[in-house]
Steps between C-alpha positions, in 0.01 A plus 500: 500500500626846410386804694542830315504803725391762249562860608403743224368821659386683184360221286362735237852633438677168455486323168804293596382344824154450350649311205707283731226420750238439228730238346512290819174559686323197356785254547425198721667496840560878485328740738520873432473696823436862396578675825387844379155353424488286815626767738406846367488621861848352569349277774681176421366171634835348590359162600313459171812601307713254695253221423532576127879492523498167684328341197758636257824342386598819317420860589517766232516870584389695194501878498620814324820666611409852614756735647744207515295284734183296541150646553401608851234233553745224414743630761221498758396152385849369581495669841163347591536154342868409546485497878753386757451134589313434177720628216825545689656459841488222751267219392411662168459229238204623292698630203809283512564322173244699302614702200471873432489661156515877453312629195538873441414754237707811447424798278871562446726323257726222626810712438368760747527250784877528530689690768641746246163577335177679589373261769842470670396154618531160342217252493686288754513798736128565458424134563724468805237574771262239357781251443625549856147449634473179301828363625430608859172306490646188338352562156696406190562812290426443131637692202276810468290601202514869412311668219693817417375791285151393595331821388659492154416144401255417223193285559676208328805542724272503805327184380837332445614603849182349642563177313858480631370556854241227451770259379716580804210428734419174321866402532488588871190283546681208337804553720301504824261211429 
């Protein structure tokens, strides 16, 4: 089972995340957890979220990169759901051995995500808080998927990106079954 934590705050402004999520929503053994729809008041039901994660073999965090980090609700989601004694710390076994995949969209070109260019940060640097969280909680960090230049892509390019994402998820389902 794959649990996608989908954190797209301005859905009407994102062709990229829409194309990606639309490509995988109907796949078997995939649950899309749209936290901006489920928690518009930011009142996260941590126990319900933990129950969803317990069923998953792979967790996917999918979101747009804004101001070089993840959306606010996703940050709060981690604070509420990844609790001491459950996700990490003494006796925490809930997430150990599960896998984590980061799926991000970025308006900028790939070349901009270099220390010497406009973003001044590499993708690895942007991913480091999530990767550290994964490792701290015993999750296996998987090679990320990043869709760069997301605002400049044609409809065909978006469809192709969605198909590649779908294939990666199908491959992940095969690996974990």
